[in-house]
C-alpha positions in Angstrom: 56.6 46.6 32.0 55.7 46.1 35.7 57.4 49.4 36.5 55.2 51.2 34.0 52.0 49.8 35.6 53.3 50.6 39.1 53.8 54.2 38.0 56.7 54.7 40.5 54.5 53.9 43.4 51.7 56.3 42.4 49.6 53.7 40.6 46.8 54.0 43.2 46.4 57.6 42.2 47.2 57.6 38.5 45.0 54.7 37.2 41.8 55.9 38.9 42.4 59.3 37.3 42.7 57.7 33.9 39.5 55.7 34.6 37.6 58.8 35.6 38.8 60.7 32.6 37.8 57.9 30.3 34.4 57.7 31.9 33.8 61.4 31.6 34.9 61.4 27.9 32.7 58.4 27.2 29.7 60.2 28.9 30.3 63.3 26.9 30.4 61.3 23.6 27.2 59.4 24.5 25.4 62.6 25.4 26.6 64.3 22.2 25.3 61.4 20.1 21.9 61.3 21.9 21.5 65.1 21.5 22.4 64.9 17.9 19.8 62.3 17.3 17.2 64.3 19.2 18.0 67.3 17.1 17.7 65.3 13.9 14.2 64.0 15.0 13.2 67.6 15.8 14.3 68.8 12.4 12.3 65.9 10.7 9.2 66.8 12.7 9.5 70.4 11.8 10.0 69.6 8.2 6.8 67.5 8.3 4.9 70.2 10.1 4.1 68.1 13.1 5.7 70.3 15.7 4.6 73.8 16.5 6.8 76.5 15.0 7.4 79.3 17.6 8.0 82.0 15.1 4.8 81.3 13.2 2.9 81.3 16.4 4.4 84.7 17.4 3.4 86.2 14.0 -0.2 85.1 14.4 -0.4 86.6 17.9 0.8 90.0 16.6 3.1 92.6 18.2 2.9 93.3 21.9 2.5 97.1 21.8 
């Protein structure tokens, strides 16, 4: 088992790479969850009519001719 963790003498290079990869994947997962929740809040606000709707505002302004 000790040979596995030593990685044939390359443990100083291999384990930090695993740690960096795990941190990046965790960061991506956290960012995805946060963005998903923000999008859910935006959808709820739009459904309630609290947020401005860009398409409706564009129709009221008329065409730019």
